[in-house]
PDB file with one MODEL, atoms N, CA, C and O in Angstrom:
MODEL        1
ATOM      1  N   MET A   1     -52.572  -2.456   1.549  1.00  0.00           N
ATOM      2  CA  MET A   1     -52.013  -1.749   2.685  1.00  0.00           C
ATOM      3  C   MET A   1     -51.593  -0.352   2.231  1.00  0.00           C
ATOM      4  O   MET A   1     -50.960  -0.184   1.189  1.00  0.00           O
ATOM      5  N   ALA A   2     -51.955   0.629   3.025  1.00  0.00           N
ATOM      6  CA  ALA A   2     -51.585   2.012   2.730  1.00  0.00           C
ATOM      7  C   ALA A   2     -50.441   2.449   3.634  1.00  0.00           C
ATOM      8  O   ALA A   2     -50.413   2.121   4.820  1.00  0.00           O
ATOM      9  N   ASP A   3     -49.499   3.191   3.062  1.00  0.00           N
ATOM     10  CA  ASP A   3     -48.438   3.821   3.848  1.00  0.00           C
ATOM     11  C   ASP A   3     -48.954   5.172   4.311  1.00  0.00           C
ATOM     12  O   ASP A   3     -49.419   5.977   3.504  1.00  0.00           O
ATOM     13  N   ARG A   4     -48.871   5.417   5.610  1.00  0.00           N
ATOM     14  CA  ARG A   4     -49.376   6.667   6.165  1.00  0.00           C
ATOM     15  C   ARG A   4     -48.219   7.490   6.719  1.00  0.00           C
ATOM     16  O   ARG A   4     -47.480   7.044   7.596  1.00  0.00           O
ATOM     17  N   LYS A   5     -48.081   8.687   6.192  1.00  0.00           N
ATOM     18  CA  LYS A   5     -47.019   9.587   6.630  1.00  0.00           C
ATOM     19  C   LYS A   5     -47.434  10.277   7.927  1.00  0.00           C
ATOM     20  O   LYS A   5     -48.541  10.805   8.031  1.00  0.00           O
ATOM     21  N   VAL A   6     -46.543  10.269   8.905  1.00  0.00           N
ATOM     22  CA  VAL A   6     -46.783  10.885  10.209  1.00  0.00           C
ATOM     23  C   VAL A   6     -45.938  12.153  10.301  1.00  0.00           C
ATOM     24  O   VAL A   6     -44.730  12.119  10.065  1.00  0.00           O
ATOM     25  N   THR A   7     -46.573  13.266  10.643  1.00  0.00           N
ATOM     26  CA  THR A   7     -45.860  14.539  10.747  1.00  0.00           C
ATOM     27  C   THR A   7     -45.841  15.103  12.163  1.00  0.00           C
ATOM     28  O   THR A   7     -45.055  15.998  12.473  1.00  0.00           O
ATOM     29  N   LYS A   8     -46.717  14.570  13.023  1.00  0.00           N
ATOM     30  CA  LYS A   8     -46.809  15.030  14.412  1.00  0.00           C
ATOM     31  C   LYS A   8     -47.182  13.844  15.289  1.00  0.00           C
ATOM     32  O   LYS A   8     -47.700  12.837  14.807  1.00  0.00           O
ATOM     33  N   THR A   9     -46.910  13.976  16.585  1.00  0.00           N
ATOM     34  CA  THR A   9     -47.290  12.926  17.528  1.00  0.00           C
ATOM     35  C   THR A   9     -47.874  13.540  18.792  1.00  0.00           C
ATOM     36  O   THR A   9     -47.528  14.655  19.183  1.00  0.00           O
ATOM     37  N   GLY A  10     -48.769  12.784  19.420  1.00  0.00           N
ATOM     38  CA  GLY A  10     -49.251  13.135  20.742  1.00  0.00           C
ATOM     39  C   GLY A  10     -48.393  12.388  21.747  1.00  0.00           C
ATOM     40  O   GLY A  10     -48.032  11.231  21.532  1.00  0.00           O
ATOM     41  N   LYS A  11     -48.067  13.055  22.846  1.00  0.00           N
ATOM     42  CA  LYS A  11     -47.180  12.448  23.835  1.00  0.00           C
ATOM     43  C   LYS A  11     -47.796  12.541  25.222  1.00  0.00           C
ATOM     44  O   LYS A  11     -48.426  13.538  25.575  1.00  0.00           O
ATOM     45  N   GLY A  12     -47.603  11.487  25.995  1.00  0.00           N
ATOM     46  CA  GLY A  12     -48.068  11.461  27.368  1.00  0.00           C
ATOM     47  C   GLY A  12     -46.900  11.589  28.325  1.00  0.00           C
ATOM     48  O   GLY A  12     -45.833  12.086  27.962  1.00  0.00           O
ATOM     49  N   ASP A  13     -47.110  11.139  29.544  1.00  0.00           N
ATOM     50  CA  ASP A  13     -46.062  11.183  30.558  1.00  0.00           C
ATOM     51  C   ASP A  13     -44.816  10.456  30.081  1.00  0.00           C
ATOM     52  O   ASP A  13     -44.908   9.379  29.494  1.00  0.00           O
ATOM     53  N   GLY A  14     -43.663  11.037  30.330  1.00  0.00           N
ATOM     54  CA  GLY A  14     -42.407  10.421  29.954  1.00  0.00           C
ATOM     55  C   GLY A  14     -42.181  10.375  28.453  1.00  0.00           C
ATOM     56  O   GLY A  14     -41.409   9.548  27.967  1.00  0.00           O
ATOM     57  N   ASN A  15     -42.853  11.263  27.707  1.00  0.00           N
ATOM     58  CA  ASN A  15     -42.738  11.319  26.244  1.00  0.00           C
ATOM     59  C   ASN A  15     -43.210  10.047  25.554  1.00  0.00           C
ATOM     60  O   ASN A  15     -42.786   9.761  24.433  1.00  0.00           O
ATOM     61  N   VAL A  16     -44.077   9.280  26.202  1.00  0.00           N
ATOM     62  CA  VAL A  16     -44.641   8.077  25.584  1.00  0.00           C
ATOM     63  C   VAL A  16     -45.601   8.516  24.486  1.00  0.00           C
ATOM     64  O   VAL A  16     -46.465   9.362  24.718  1.00  0.00           O
ATOM     65  N   ILE A  17     -45.457   7.948  23.298  1.00  0.00           N
ATOM     66  CA  ILE A  17     -46.307   8.296  22.165  1.00  0.00           C
ATOM     67  C   ILE A  17     -47.721   7.783  22.419  1.00  0.00           C
ATOM     68  O   ILE A  17     -47.918   6.605  22.717  1.00  0.00           O
ATOM     69  N   THR A  18     -48.711   8.681  22.298  1.00  0.00           N
ATOM     70  CA  THR A  18     -50.111   8.313  22.533  1.00  0.00           C
ATOM     71  C   THR A  18     -50.947   8.330  21.257  1.00  0.00           C
ATOM     72  O   THR A  18     -52.001   7.697  21.195  1.00  0.00           O
ATOM     73  N   LYS A  19     -50.471   9.061  20.229  1.00  0.00           N
ATOM     74  CA  LYS A  19     -51.197   9.098  18.957  1.00  0.00           C
ATOM     75  C   LYS A  19     -50.271   9.568  17.846  1.00  0.00           C
ATOM     76  O   LYS A  19     -49.258  10.224  18.085  1.00  0.00           O
ATOM     77  N   LEU A  20     -50.652   9.212  16.619  1.00  0.00           N
ATOM     78  CA  LEU A  20     -49.935   9.629  15.417  1.00  0.00           C
ATOM     79  C   LEU A  20     -50.836  10.575  14.633  1.00  0.00           C
ATOM     80  O   LEU A  20     -52.048  10.370  14.568  1.00  0.00           O
ATOM     81  N   CYS A  21     -50.248  11.610  14.037  1.00  0.00           N
ATOM     82  CA  CYS A  21     -51.053  12.618  13.346  1.00  0.00           C
ATOM     83  C   CYS A  21     -50.414  13.069  12.036  1.00  0.00           C
ATOM     84  O   CYS A  21     -49.197  13.018  11.856  1.00  0.00           O
ATOM     85  N   ASN A  22     -51.286  13.514  11.130  1.00  0.00           N
ATOM     86  CA  ASN A  22     -50.901  14.195   9.900  1.00  0.00           C
ATOM     87  C   ASN A  22     -52.093  15.065   9.519  1.00  0.00           C
ATOM     88  O   ASN A  22     -53.096  14.564   9.012  1.00  0.00           O
ATOM     89  N   SER A  23     -51.982  16.349   9.761  1.00  0.00           N
ATOM     90  CA  SER A  23     -53.090  17.286   9.524  1.00  0.00           C
ATOM     91  C   SER A  23     -53.660  17.114   8.128  1.00  0.00           C
ATOM     92  O   SER A  23     -52.919  17.023   7.149  1.00  0.00           O
ATOM     93  N   GLY A  24     -54.965  17.069   8.048  1.00  0.00           N
ATOM     94  CA  GLY A  24     -55.639  16.968   6.765  1.00  0.00           C
ATOM     95  C   GLY A  24     -55.895  15.551   6.292  1.00  0.00           C
ATOM     96  O   GLY A  24     -56.637  15.355   5.329  1.00  0.00           O
ATOM     97  N   GLU A  25     -55.306  14.560   6.936  1.00  0.00           N
ATOM     98  CA  GLU A  25     -55.551  13.161   6.565  1.00  0.00           C
ATOM     99  C   GLU A  25     -56.773  12.656   7.324  1.00  0.00           C
ATOM    100  O   GLU A  25     -56.934  12.943   8.510  1.00  0.00           O
ATOM    101  N   TRP A  26     -57.625  11.912   6.647  1.00  0.00           N
ATOM    102  CA  TRP A  26     -58.883  11.452   7.253  1.00  0.00           C
ATOM    103  C   TRP A  26     -58.645  10.552   8.466  1.00  0.00           C
ATOM    104  O   TRP A  26     -59.489  10.503   9.360  1.00  0.00           O
ATOM    105  N   TRP A  27     -57.539   9.855   8.517  1.00  0.00           N
ATOM    106  CA  TRP A  27     -57.280   8.904   9.601  1.00  0.00           C
ATOM    107  C   TRP A  27     -56.683   9.571  10.842  1.00  0.00           C
ATOM    108  O   TRP A  27     -56.567   8.939  11.892  1.00  0.00           O
ATOM    109  N   SER A  28     -56.307  10.832  10.723  1.00  0.00           N
ATOM    110  CA  SER A  28     -55.585  11.525  11.789  1.00  0.00           C
ATOM    111  C   SER A  28     -56.543  12.287  12.697  1.00  0.00           C
ATOM    112  O   SER A  28     -57.466  12.939  12.208  1.00  0.00           O
ATOM    113  N   PRO A  29     -56.339  12.216  14.012  1.00  0.00           N
ATOM    114  CA  PRO A  29     -55.287  11.476  14.707  1.00  0.00           C
ATOM    115  C   PRO A  29     -55.638   9.992  14.835  1.00  0.00           C
ATOM    116  O   PRO A  29     -56.806   9.605  14.825  1.00  0.00           O
ATOM    117  N   ARG A  30     -54.601   9.187  14.953  1.00  0.00           N
ATOM    118  CA  ARG A  30     -54.761   7.736  15.119  1.00  0.00           C
ATOM    119  C   ARG A  30     -54.175   7.375  16.469  1.00  0.00           C
ATOM    120  O   ARG A  30     -53.011   7.672  16.738  1.00  0.00           O
ATOM    121  N   SER A  31     -54.967   6.738  17.323  1.00  0.00           N
ATOM    122  CA  SER A  31     -54.480   6.382  18.657  1.00  0.00           C
ATOM    123  C   SER A  31     -53.326   5.389  18.553  1.00  0.00           C
ATOM    124  O   SER A  31     -53.211   4.651  17.574  1.00  0.00           O
ATOM    125  N   LYS A  32     -52.496   5.384  19.552  1.00  0.00           N
ATOM    126  CA  LYS A  32     -51.367   4.449  19.610  1.00  0.00           C
ATOM    127  C   LYS A  32     -51.859   3.017  19.465  1.00  0.00           C
ATOM    128  O   LYS A  32     -51.300   2.250  18.681  1.00  0.00           O
ATOM    129  N   ASP A  33     -52.894   2.645  20.207  1.00  0.00           N
ATOM    130  CA  ASP A  33     -53.397   1.268  20.158  1.00  0.00           C
ATOM    131  C   ASP A  33     -53.908   0.897  18.771  1.00  0.00           C
ATOM    132  O   ASP A  33     -53.665  -0.214  18.300  1.00  0.00           O
ATOM    133  N   ASP A  34     -54.616   1.820  18.109  1.00  0.00           N
ATOM    134  CA  ASP A  34     -55.110   1.543  16.757  1.00  0.00           C
ATOM    135  C   ASP A  34     -53.959   1.439  15.758  1.00  0.00           C
ATOM    136  O   ASP A  34     -53.981   0.584  14.873  1.00  0.00           O
ATOM    137  N   ALA A  35     -52.959   2.303  15.896  1.00  0.00           N
ATOM    138  CA  ALA A  35     -51.797   2.247  14.999  1.00  0.00           C
ATOM    139  C   ALA A  35     -51.029   0.942  15.196  1.00  0.00           C
ATOM    140  O   ALA A  35     -50.573   0.337  14.225  1.00  0.00           O
ATOM    141  N   ILE A  36     -50.884   0.508  16.441  1.00  0.00           N
ATOM    142  CA  ILE A  36     -50.214  -0.768  16.717  1.00  0.00           C
ATOM    143  C   ILE A  36     -50.981  -1.909  16.068  1.00  0.00           C
ATOM    144  O   ILE A  36     -50.381  -2.797  15.463  1.00  0.00           O
ATOM    145  N   ASP A  37     -52.302  -1.889  16.189  1.00  0.00           N
ATOM    146  CA  ASP A  37     -53.125  -2.922  15.557  1.00  0.00           C
ATOM    147  C   ASP A  37     -52.979  -2.885  14.034  1.00  0.00           C
ATOM    148  O   ASP A  37     -52.888  -3.931  13.392  1.00  0.00           O
ATOM    149  N   ASP A  38     -52.956  -1.678  13.457  1.00  0.00           N
ATOM    150  CA  ASP A  38     -52.768  -1.536  12.008  1.00  0.00           C
ATOM    151  C   ASP A  38     -51.451  -2.165  11.556  1.00  0.00           C
ATOM    152  O   ASP A  38     -51.413  -2.897  10.567  1.00  0.00           O
ATOM    153  N   ILE A  39     -50.383  -1.878  12.280  1.00  0.00           N
ATOM    154  CA  ILE A  39     -49.054  -2.381  11.913  1.00  0.00           C
ATOM    155  C   ILE A  39     -48.976  -3.886  12.123  1.00  0.00           C
ATOM    156  O   ILE A  39     -48.523  -4.615  11.241  1.00  0.00           O
ATOM    157  N   ASP A  40     -49.415  -4.354  13.289  1.00  0.00           N
ATOM    158  CA  ASP A  40     -49.342  -5.792  13.595  1.00  0.00           C
ATOM    159  C   ASP A  40     -50.158  -6.634  12.619  1.00  0.00           C
ATOM    160  O   ASP A  40     -49.760  -7.746  12.272  1.00  0.00           O
ATOM    161  N   SER A  41     -51.291  -6.108  12.179  1.00  0.00           N
ATOM    162  CA  SER A  41     -52.166  -6.870  11.279  1.00  0.00           C
ATOM    163  C   SER A  41     -51.747  -6.741   9.814  1.00  0.00           C
ATOM    164  O   SER A  41     -52.235  -7.477   8.956  1.00  0.00           O
ATOM    165  N   GLY A  42     -50.838  -5.799   9.531  1.00  0.00           N
ATOM    166  CA  GLY A  42     -50.431  -5.560   8.153  1.00  0.00           C
ATOM    167  C   GLY A  42     -51.424  -4.719   7.369  1.00  0.00           C
ATOM    168  O   GLY A  42     -51.313  -4.592   6.150  1.00  0.00           O
ATOM    169  N   ARG A  43     -52.397  -4.142   8.072  1.00  0.00           N
ATOM    170  CA  ARG A  43     -53.434  -3.331   7.430  1.00  0.00           C
ATOM    171  C   ARG A  43     -52.851  -2.017   6.885  1.00  0.00           C
ATOM    172  O   ARG A  43     -53.162  -1.617   5.763  1.00  0.00           O
ATOM    173  N   HIS A  44     -52.019  -1.361   7.670  1.00  0.00           N
ATOM    174  CA  HIS A  44     -51.387  -0.102   7.265  1.00  0.00           C
ATOM    175  C   HIS A  44     -49.977  -0.049   7.832  1.00  0.00           C
ATOM    176  O   HIS A  44     -49.675  -0.691   8.838  1.00  0.00           O
ATOM    177  N   SER A  45     -49.120   0.721   7.178  1.00  0.00           N
ATOM    178  CA  SER A  45     -47.807   1.028   7.734  1.00  0.00           C
ATOM    179  C   SER A  45     -47.740   2.538   7.946  1.00  0.00           C
ATOM    180  O   SER A  45     -48.476   3.299   7.318  1.00  0.00           O
ATOM    181  N   TYR A  46     -46.864   2.951   8.823  1.00  0.00           N
ATOM    182  CA  TYR A  46     -46.689   4.359   9.149  1.00  0.00           C
ATOM    183  C   TYR A  46     -45.210   4.689   9.026  1.00  0.00           C
ATOM    184  O   TYR A  46     -44.350   3.841   9.265  1.00  0.00           O
ATOM    185  N   TYR A  47     -44.924   5.932   8.650  1.00  0.00           N
ATOM    186  CA  TYR A  47     -43.532   6.338   8.497  1.00  0.00           C
ATOM    187  C   TYR A  47     -43.382   7.828   8.775  1.00  0.00           C
ATOM    188  O   TYR A  47     -44.356   8.581   8.766  1.00  0.00           O
ATOM    189  N   VAL A  48     -42.138   8.236   9.022  1.00  0.00           N
ATOM    190  CA  VAL A  48     -41.770   9.644   9.138  1.00  0.00           C
ATOM    191  C   VAL A  48     -40.697   9.919   8.094  1.00  0.00           C
ATOM    192  O   VAL A  48     -40.012   9.006   7.632  1.00  0.00           O
ATOM    193  N   MET A  49     -40.562  11.170   7.736  1.00  0.00           N
ATOM    194  CA  MET A  49     -39.486  11.577   6.841  1.00  0.00           C
ATOM    195  C   MET A  49     -38.373  12.189   7.687  1.00  0.00           C
ATOM    196  O   MET A  49     -38.617  13.079   8.502  1.00  0.00           O
ATOM    197  N   VAL A  50     -37.157  11.704   7.484  1.00  0.00           N
ATOM    198  CA  VAL A  50     -35.975  12.259   8.137  1.00  0.00           C
ATOM    199  C   VAL A  50     -35.090  12.751   7.001  1.00  0.00           C
ATOM    200  O   VAL A  50     -34.406  11.966   6.344  1.00  0.00           O
ATOM    201  N   GLY A  51     -35.113  14.056   6.782  1.00  0.00           N
ATOM    202  CA  GLY A  51     -34.465  14.599   5.590  1.00  0.00           C
ATOM    203  C   GLY A  51     -35.218  14.085   4.375  1.00  0.00           C
ATOM    204  O   GLY A  51     -36.426  14.288   4.256  1.00  0.00           O
ATOM    205  N   SER A  52     -34.516  13.428   3.486  1.00  0.00           N
ATOM    206  CA  SER A  52     -35.169  12.860   2.302  1.00  0.00           C
ATOM    207  C   SER A  52     -35.402  11.358   2.440  1.00  0.00           C
ATOM    208  O   SER A  52     -35.793  10.691   1.482  1.00  0.00           O
ATOM    209  N   SER A  53     -35.159  10.832   3.642  1.00  0.00           N
ATOM    210  CA  SER A  53     -35.301   9.387   3.868  1.00  0.00           C
ATOM    211  C   SER A  53     -36.609   9.047   4.570  1.00  0.00           C
ATOM    212  O   SER A  53     -37.019   9.718   5.517  1.00  0.00           O
ATOM    213  N   LYS A  54     -37.249   8.001   4.091  1.00  0.00           N
ATOM    214  CA  LYS A  54     -38.471   7.469   4.701  1.00  0.00           C
ATOM    215  C   LYS A  54     -38.051   6.475   5.784  1.00  0.00           C
ATOM    216  O   LYS A  54     -37.333   5.514   5.508  1.00  0.00           O
ATOM    217  N   VAL A  55     -38.504   6.713   7.021  1.00  0.00           N
ATOM    218  CA  VAL A  55     -38.152   5.853   8.151  1.00  0.00           C
ATOM    219  C   VAL A  55     -39.435   5.229   8.687  1.00  0.00           C
ATOM    220  O   VAL A  55     -40.327   5.936   9.154  1.00  0.00           O
ATOM    221  N   ASN A  56     -39.523   3.918   8.618  1.00  0.00           N
ATOM    222  CA  ASN A  56     -40.728   3.210   9.048  1.00  0.00           C
ATOM    223  C   ASN A  56     -40.894   3.222  10.560  1.00  0.00           C
ATOM    224  O   ASN A  56     -39.923   3.180  11.315  1.00  0.00           O
ATOM    225  N   ILE A  57     -42.142   3.280  10.972  1.00  0.00           N
ATOM    226  CA  ILE A  57     -42.508   3.152  12.383  1.00  0.00           C
ATOM    227  C   ILE A  57     -42.843   1.688  12.614  1.00  0.00           C
ATOM    228  O   ILE A  57     -43.559   1.077  11.821  1.00  0.00           O
ATOM    229  N   HIS A  58     -42.326   1.128  13.697  1.00  0.00           N
ATOM    230  CA  HIS A  58     -42.612  -0.268  13.995  1.00  0.00           C
ATOM    231  C   HIS A  58     -43.006  -0.428  15.459  1.00  0.00           C
ATOM    232  O   HIS A  58     -42.874   0.496  16.262  1.00  0.00           O
ATOM    233  N   VAL A  59     -43.485  -1.603  15.780  1.00  0.00           N
ATOM    234  CA  VAL A  59     -43.948  -1.922  17.126  1.00  0.00           C
ATOM    235  C   VAL A  59     -42.833  -2.654  17.860  1.00  0.00           C
ATOM    236  O   VAL A  59     -42.237  -3.592  17.330  1.00  0.00           O
ATOM    237  N   VAL A  60     -42.558  -2.218  19.086  1.00  0.00           N
ATOM    238  CA  VAL A  60     -41.594  -2.904  19.940  1.00  0.00           C
ATOM    239  C   VAL A  60     -42.291  -3.280  21.238  1.00  0.00           C
ATOM    240  O   VAL A  60     -43.230  -2.612  21.669  1.00  0.00           O
ATOM    241  N   ASN A  61     -41.826  -4.342  21.846  1.00  0.00           N
ATOM    242  CA  ASN A  61     -42.367  -4.807  23.116  1.00  0.00           C
ATOM    243  C   ASN A  61     -41.343  -4.498  24.198  1.00  0.00           C
ATOM    244  O   ASN A  61     -40.226  -5.016  24.174  1.00  0.00           O
ATOM    245  N   VAL A  62     -41.730  -3.651  25.145  1.00  0.00           N
ATOM    246  CA  VAL A  62     -40.847  -3.265  26.239  1.00  0.00           C
ATOM    247  C   VAL A  62     -41.559  -3.567  27.547  1.00  0.00           C
ATOM    248  O   VAL A  62     -42.589  -2.968  27.857  1.00  0.00           O
ATOM    249  N   GLY A  63     -41.011  -4.489  28.300  1.00  0.00           N
ATOM    250  CA  GLY A  63     -41.616  -4.834  29.585  1.00  0.00           C
ATOM    251  C   GLY A  63     -43.033  -5.347  29.463  1.00  0.00           C
ATOM    252  O   GLY A  63     -43.857  -5.111  30.347  1.00  0.00           O
ATOM    253  N   GLY A  64     -43.329  -6.049  28.375  1.00  0.00           N
ATOM    254  CA  GLY A  64     -44.660  -6.600  28.171  1.00  0.00           C
ATOM    255  C   GLY A  64     -45.673  -5.618  27.607  1.00  0.00           C
ATOM    256  O   GLY A  64     -46.845  -5.961  27.449  1.00  0.00           O
ATOM    257  N   LYS A  65     -45.234  -4.394  27.300  1.00  0.00           N
ATOM    258  CA  LYS A  65     -46.129  -3.384  26.726  1.00  0.00           C
ATOM    259  C   LYS A  65     -45.642  -3.014  25.331  1.00  0.00           C
ATOM    260  O   LYS A  65     -44.439  -2.923  25.086  1.00  0.00           O
ATOM    261  N   LYS A  66     -46.590  -2.802  24.417  1.00  0.00           N
ATOM    262  CA  LYS A  66     -46.250  -2.445  23.045  1.00  0.00           C
ATOM    263  C   LYS A  66     -46.119  -0.930  22.904  1.00  0.00           C
ATOM    264  O   LYS A  66     -46.920  -0.160  23.435  1.00  0.00           O
ATOM    265  N   HIS A  67     -45.078  -0.531  22.169  1.00  0.00           N
ATOM    266  CA  HIS A  67     -44.807   0.882  21.914  1.00  0.00           C
ATOM    267  C   HIS A  67     -44.496   1.083  20.443  1.00  0.00           C
ATOM    268  O   HIS A  67     -44.134   0.138  19.743  1.00  0.00           O
ATOM    269  N   LEU A  68     -44.640   2.325  19.971  1.00  0.00           N
ATOM    270  CA  LEU A  68     -44.293   2.692  18.601  1.00  0.00           C
ATOM    271  C   LEU A  68     -42.916   3.333  18.599  1.00  0.00           C
ATOM    272  O   LEU A  68     -42.607   4.167  19.449  1.00  0.00           O
ATOM    273  N   ARG A  69     -42.085   2.933  17.626  1.00  0.00           N
ATOM    274  CA  ARG A  69     -40.721   3.466  17.531  1.00  0.00           C
ATOM    275  C   ARG A  69     -40.306   3.577  16.076  1.00  0.00           C
ATOM    276  O   ARG A  69     -40.913   2.991  15.179  1.00  0.00           O
ATOM    277  N   THR A  70     -39.260   4.342  15.878  1.00  0.00           N
ATOM    278  CA  THR A  70     -38.563   4.341  14.596  1.00  0.00           C
ATOM    279  C   THR A  70     -37.176   3.777  14.854  1.00  0.00           C
ATOM    280  O   THR A  70     -36.734   3.698  16.000  1.00  0.00           O
ATOM    281  N   ASP A  71     -36.495   3.389  13.796  1.00  0.00           N
ATOM    282  CA  ASP A  71     -35.108   2.956  13.951  1.00  0.00           C
ATOM    283  C   ASP A  71     -34.244   4.161  14.252  1.00  0.00           C
ATOM    284  O   ASP A  71     -34.520   5.270  13.795  1.00  0.00           O
ATOM    285  N   ARG A  72     -33.224   3.940  15.005  1.00  0.00           N
ATOM    286  CA  ARG A  72     -32.295   5.029  15.304  1.00  0.00           C
ATOM    287  C   ARG A  72     -31.615   5.475  14.020  1.00  0.00           C
ATOM    288  O   ARG A  72     -31.261   4.660  13.169  1.00  0.00           O
ATOM    289  N   ASP A  73     -31.441   6.784  13.899  1.00  0.00           N
ATOM    290  CA  ASP A  73     -30.821   7.321  12.685  1.00  0.00           C
ATOM    291  C   ASP A  73     -29.545   8.094  12.980  1.00  0.00           C
ATOM    292  O   ASP A  73     -29.014   8.770  12.099  1.00  0.00           O
ATOM    293  N   GLY A  74     -29.047   8.001  14.212  1.00  0.00           N
ATOM    294  CA  GLY A  74     -27.850   8.733  14.574  1.00  0.00           C
ATOM    295  C   GLY A  74     -28.144  10.153  15.025  1.00  0.00           C
ATOM    296  O   GLY A  74     -27.272  10.811  15.593  1.00  0.00           O
ATOM    297  N   LYS A  75     -29.357  10.638  14.784  1.00  0.00           N
ATOM    298  CA  LYS A  75     -29.723  11.994  15.175  1.00  0.00           C
ATOM    299  C   LYS A  75     -30.493  12.015  16.483  1.00  0.00           C
ATOM    300  O   LYS A  75     -30.516  13.031  17.178  1.00  0.00           O
ATOM    301  N   GLY A  76     -31.104  10.933  16.812  1.00  0.00           N
ATOM    302  CA  GLY A  76     -31.906  10.900  18.025  1.00  0.00           C
ATOM    303  C   GLY A  76     -32.277   9.485  18.383  1.00  0.00           C
ATOM    304  O   GLY A  76     -32.145   8.566  17.575  1.00  0.00           O
ATOM    305  N   LYS A  77     -32.731   9.323  19.578  1.00  0.00           N
ATOM    306  CA  LYS A  77     -33.104   8.002  20.074  1.00  0.00           C
ATOM    307  C   LYS A  77     -34.344   7.474  19.371  1.00  0.00           C
ATOM    308  O   LYS A  77     -34.406   6.296  19.021  1.00  0.00           O
ATOM    309  N   ASN A  78     -35.325   8.331  19.162  1.00  0.00           N
ATOM    310  CA  ASN A  78     -36.581   7.915  18.542  1.00  0.00           C
ATOM    311  C   ASN A  78     -37.164   9.133  17.833  1.00  0.00           C
ATOM    312  O   ASN A  78     -37.581  10.089  18.487  1.00  0.00           O
ATOM    313  N   ASN A  79     -37.195   9.108  16.510  1.00  0.00           N
ATOM    314  CA  ASN A  79     -37.664  10.265  15.749  1.00  0.00           C
ATOM    315  C   ASN A  79     -39.082  10.677  16.113  1.00  0.00           C
ATOM    316  O   ASN A  79     -39.427  11.848  15.959  1.00  0.00           O
ATOM    317  N   LEU A  80     -39.910   9.766  16.588  1.00  0.00           N
ATOM    318  CA  LEU A  80     -41.288  10.107  16.943  1.00  0.00           C
ATOM    319  C   LEU A  80     -41.334  11.119  18.078  1.00  0.00           C
ATOM    320  O   LEU A  80     -42.194  12.000  18.092  1.00  0.00           O
ATOM    321  N   GLU A  81     -40.415  10.999  19.025  1.00  0.00           N
ATOM    322  CA  GLU A  81     -40.386  11.917  20.159  1.00  0.00           C
ATOM    323  C   GLU A  81     -39.992  13.327  19.737  1.00  0.00           C
ATOM    324  O   GLU A  81     -40.314  14.296  20.424  1.00  0.00           O
ATOM    325  N   GLU A  82     -39.308  13.442  18.624  1.00  0.00           N
ATOM    326  CA  GLU A  82     -38.818  14.739  18.169  1.00  0.00           C
ATOM    327  C   GLU A  82     -39.827  15.494  17.305  1.00  0.00           C
ATOM    328  O   GLU A  82     -39.625  16.670  17.006  1.00  0.00           O
ATOM    329  N   LEU A  83     -40.904  14.832  16.904  1.00  0.00           N
ATOM    330  CA  LEU A  83     -41.918  15.492  16.075  1.00  0.00           C
ATOM    331  C   LEU A  83     -42.734  16.479  16.907  1.00  0.00           C
ATOM    332  O   LEU A  83     -42.857  16.310  18.120  1.00  0.00           O
ATOM    333  N   PRO A  84     -43.291  17.509  16.266  1.00  0.00           N
ATOM    334  CA  PRO A  84     -44.154  18.451  16.993  1.00  0.00           C
ATOM    335  C   PRO A  84     -45.394  17.749  17.546  1.00  0.00           C
ATOM    336  O   PRO A  84     -45.805  16.696  17.058  1.00  0.00           O
ATOM    337  N   ASP A  85     -45.972  18.359  18.568  1.00  0.00           N
ATOM    338  CA  ASP A  85     -47.189  17.806  19.172  1.00  0.00           C
ATOM    339  C   ASP A  85     -48.399  18.035  18.273  1.00  0.00           C
ATOM    340  O   ASP A  85     -48.485  19.018  17.537  1.00  0.00           O
ATOM    341  N   CYS A  86     -49.341  17.074  18.363  1.00  0.00           N
ATOM    342  CA  CYS A  86     -50.597  17.241  17.625  1.00  0.00           C
ATOM    343  C   CYS A  86     -51.755  17.300  18.600  1.00  0.00           C
ATOM    344  O   CYS A  86     -52.906  17.438  18.185  1.00  0.00           O
TER     345      CYS A  86
ENDMDL
END
């Protein structure tokens, strides 16, 4: 399993994450559905850096739909929403 660093995100209506990105990485951009499959299957993990801390991205089920999230860090509701657009 490879850890993939995420530096940017694609966002749709309501700031819903639609893709994960890291410029220059062969896997980028990675669609939300593919990233969810990667995480659920244990094939790859994804993370963001918050200061000097590595914060893992995980899958949550909200209203029967799967979404990508990070744990709250006291700075924001979801670090993925705060990343620049890709």
